[in-house]
TORSE-100042 format. One record per residue (C-alpha): x, y, z; residue in one letter. Coordinates in pm, whole numbers, padded with zeros to 5 digits, always signed. Layout:
% residues N
XYZA...
***
This chain:
% residues 348
-01608-05162+00796X-01485-04904+01003X-01197-04838+00743X-01440-04839+00434X-01671-04553+00624X-01370-04349+00698X-01272-04353+00335X-01607-04266+00229X-01616-03969+00486X-01270-03852+00354X-01396-03860-00009X-01694-03685+00078X-01499-03419+00266X-01272-03364-00020X-01562-03338-00288X-01752-03121-00073X-01445-02891-00069X-01393-02912-00432X-01787-02902-00542X-01760-02514-00661X-01603-02556-00992X-01274-02699-00909X-01091-02920-01164X-00790-03131-01151X-00604-03189-01485X-00278-03278-01615X-00069-03529-01839X+00196-03766-01812X+00440-03803-02116X+00722-04052-02140X+00947-04074-02421X+01274-04303-02526X+01462-04052-02727X+01810-04029-02892X+02024-03704-02976X+02330-03640-03157X+02541-03308-03166X+02811-03264-03417X+03078-02966-03450X+03198-02937-03829X+03106-03303-03895X+03262-03444-03576X+03023-03601-03304X+03085-03425-02997X+02829-03595-02803X+02524-03841-02821X+02272-03977-02575X+02004-04232-02576X+01779-04226-02271X+01428-04190-02141X+01278-03855-02141X+01038-03676-01944X+00844-03541-02257X+00839-03465-02621X+00470-03380-02677X+00447-03162-02357X+00590-03163-01995X+00414-03388-01757X+00206-03174-01515X-00066-03173-01246X-00290-02851-01225X-00593-02749-01013X-00844-02470-01149X-01163-02329-01054X-01391-02031-01036X-01670-01901-00817X-01951-01725-00934X-02025-01424-00725X-02326-01305-00892X-02402-00950-01096X-02215-01121-01367X-01860-01128-01163X-01653-01413-01148X-01345-01510-00937X-01100-01789-01060X-00764-01943-00978X-00520-02160-01122X-00196-02355-00978X-00019-02599-01192X+00303-02793-01103X+00568-02928-01382X+00663-03300-01301X+00979-03492-01400X+00791-03824-01362X+01074-04044-01475X+01314-03905-01210X+01235-03791-00822X+01304-03421-00930X+01115-03162-00710X+00790-03030-00893X+00814-02675-01021X+00583-02398-01024X+00461-02359-01401X+00178-02142-01339X-00019-01980-01018X-00260-01681-01045X-00587-01532-00930X-00812-01362-01143X-01145-01162-01154X-01397-01136-01490X-01707-00979-01569X-01855-00682-01791X-01515-00497-01756X-01306-00786-01917X-01090-01045-01724X-00793-00980-01483X-00521-01229-01379X-00242-01154-01141X+00050-01389-01072X+00307-01636-01284X+00159-01700-01615X+00232-01769-01979X+00314-01496-02180X+00123-01376-02449X+00426-01417-02676X+00447-01741-02600X+00092-01829-02648X+00095-01670-02982X+00394-01854-03102X+00301-02246-02951X-00040-02209-03112X+00115-02203-03475X+00343-02513-03363X+00193-02823-03473X+00429-03016-03245X+00357-02783-02949X+00700-02648-02887X+00876-02982-02818X+01007-03238-03088X+01315-03440-03157X+01549-03098-03211X+01379-02824-03044X+01184-02538-03219X+01380-02268-03321X+01140-01980-03242X+01191-02050-02885X+01525-01887-02894X+01293-01580-02878X+01157-01729-02556X+01449-01893-02379X+01490-01845-02011X+01666-01523-01913X+01884-01454-01592X+01747-01776-01424X+01400-01696-01463X+01152-01866-01728X+01061-01500-01887X+00958-01433-02131X+00802-01791-02162X+00638-01785-01821X+00634-01450-01664X+00664-01406-01291X+00466-01121-01125X+00257-01058-01402X-00077-00860-01438X-00251-00971-01740X-00601-00785-01852X-00824-00891-02126X-01030-00626-02245X-01408-00655-02305X-01490-00800-02632X-01479-00524-02904X-01585-00712-03191X-01670-01078-03250X-01339-01294-03284X-01095-01017-03167X-00926-01022-02832X-00699-00772-02666X-00464-00841-02389X-00232-00594-02184X+00064-00735-01994X+00267-00554-01716X+00558-00737-01513X+00722-00599-01215X+01035-00793-01204X+01262-00498-01049X+01194-00280-00783X+01256+00069-00621X+01369+00089-00274X+01358+00349-00018X+01652+00528+00150X+01503+00569+00516X+01771+00766+00638X+01763+01029+00345X+01373+01012+00350X+01395+00992-00026X+01354+00729-00294X+01644+00542-00446X+01557+00410-00793X+01634+00061-00839X+01756-00082-01200X+01398-00252-01247X+01577-00486-01471X+01314-00719-01615X+00997-00486-01583X+00795-00479-01910X+00475-00412-02052X+00288-00542-02373X+00023-00593-02565X-00152-00874-02760X-00402-00863-03033X-00569-01173-03180X-00829-01262-03400X-01003-01626-03440X-01296-01690-03663X-01392-02013-03843X-01095-02164-04001X-00859-01872-03975X-00682-01740-03645X-00405-01462-03663X-00216-01296-03364X+00020-01023-03299X+00232-00922-02979X+00499-00661-02868X+00673-00625-02565X+00919-00375-02423X+01137-00485-02139X+01378-00268-01935X+01757-00374-01919X+01688-00749-02023X+01984-00947-02134X+01901-01171-02424X+01985-01555-02397X+02045-01818-02671X+02027-02150-02492X+02346-02214-02377X+02550-02103-02679X+02555-01721-02605X+02424-01431-02439X+02397-01077-02505X+02453-00860-02190X+02269-00539-02272X+02332-00164-02132X+02135-00103-01827X+01845+00126-01887X+01785+00031-02232X+01487-00164-02375X+01474-00481-02508X+01175-00506-02759X+00993-00867-02865X+00754-00890-03145X+00553-01198-03254X+00336-01257-03536X+00121-01583-03587X-00155-01715-03812X-00338-02004-03934X-00574-02160-04158X-00770-02481-04127X-00820-02610-04512X-00986-02898-04372X-00763-03182-04518X-00466-02979-04343X-00382-02706-04124X-00118-02476-04196X+00054-02228-03996X+00322-01943-03981X+00497-01744-03728X+00765-01488-03718X+00951-01399-03381X+01202-01133-03294X+01380-01006-02995X+01629-00724-03022X+01841-00462-02826X+02043-00184-03010X+02051-00421-03317X+02172-00726-03154X+01927-01035-03075X+01755-01333-03257X+01495-01374-03506X+01315-01712-03647X+01020-01800-03883X+00840-02099-03910X+00598-02261-04163X+00406-02556-04011X+00138-02804-04131X-00087-03091-03968X-00272-03323-04186X-00549-03557-04025X-00538-03902-04150X-00803-04095-03928X-00645-04163-03567X-00318-04038-03687X-00199-03701-03751X+00096-03589-03951X+00275-03289-03815X+00584-03098-03966X+00771-02755-03949X+01047-02597-04121X+01210-02295-03971X+01508-02046-04049X+01649-01765-03848X+01967-01579-03734X+02126-01460-03416X+02339-01123-03391X+02565-01054-03154X+02857-00871-03346X+02861-01128-03578X+02593-01347-03767X+02500-01695-03675X+02247-01856-03913X+01968-02086-03799X+01772-02369-03969X+01568-02668-03856X+01333-02916-03940X+01072-03126-03693X+00835-03369-03823X+00653-03681-03694X+00320-03865-03637X+00072-03846-03350X-00141-04134-03296X-00471-04112-03116X-00543-04446-02937X-00805-04259-02744X-00948-03932-02642X-00695-03915-02387X-00392-04118-02471X-00143-04056-02787X+00127-04263-02906X+00379-04048-03115X+00697-04065-03287X+00903-03718-03332X+01218-03646-03502X+01398-03339-03615X+01725-03151-03661X+01894-02822-03632X+02194-02638-03750X+02372-02308-03624X+02631-02168-03856X+02855-01890-03762X+03035-01630-03953X+03365-01842-03999X+03125-02128-04137X+03162-02335-03848X+02854-02557-03803X+02684-02726-03506X+02433-02959-03577X+02172-03128-03341X+01943-03419-03462X+01740-03632-03279X+01403-03861-03249X+01160-03977-02978X+00913-04252-02930X+00646-04187-02662X+00312-04201-02496X+00134-03891-02387X-00163-03955-02166X-00394-03643-02036X-00666-03635-01764X
***
């Protein structure tokens, strides 16, 4: 009886502490997957394993808001990435605080970039799949950080609604730094590598959605997965642009995206066409992509992703995803990757 009362008291304490608009959310994704890589037709690797996800990373998050009156709200979000098939340490996916009101909405902390949100919104496979989405080459991790997919030290500001359906977001990222030379009593300017600013303009009304983003980043090297790196000249600007659109026909939703990241003519770009077709509890999904990587020579990119998501309930989805990607350099050497996965995704 005593243990029961203690448990009830503990639950009441937690509930009371979280009663003011706090939500716990997340998902668990587990997949059986296989992947094969070939170079000019000869297999270089083949893996078959259990994976952490192919329909979205497993995660645990907390978010909430506080109504402070006079139309002003405070909010927060903290989200961990989980490796549910291993004992790996959780990672920080997002963590920010914010204020919103008649002036718009302000968020400060680690956040998804507007460019990634724009692109992933046009991907019916949600930035995952059997062989990876080529447009992620424009959003790959840079120099050990997750930028420009998720941005550390970011300030995002949503302007007040200017017209129905339109949303404008300004972003400023403070990645670099200036330091003070105390002995000389003057400022010594640092490289500020990674500092960036950007703007996102989106429109959504009825079956149509359209988005455009542009970001300029100082002294930002460009990475193409583990294959190649463009080391840019300090002080130069790396520019990234994305465009995405979608239209829901009812019987199917069609999407398109175009993404580029360039510095002095070098960089990468990718376009994608996508479609999702609901068929009762099942949804057929597919994308086709092309692009190129330019670093003194040009590498052609091509890929396809496809699969089916079957909604077993409102929160549980069984899925089969497959895909392939190829990278052809200027000497006609070809790296090909293909794979598939069968998994279950549960959200809460």
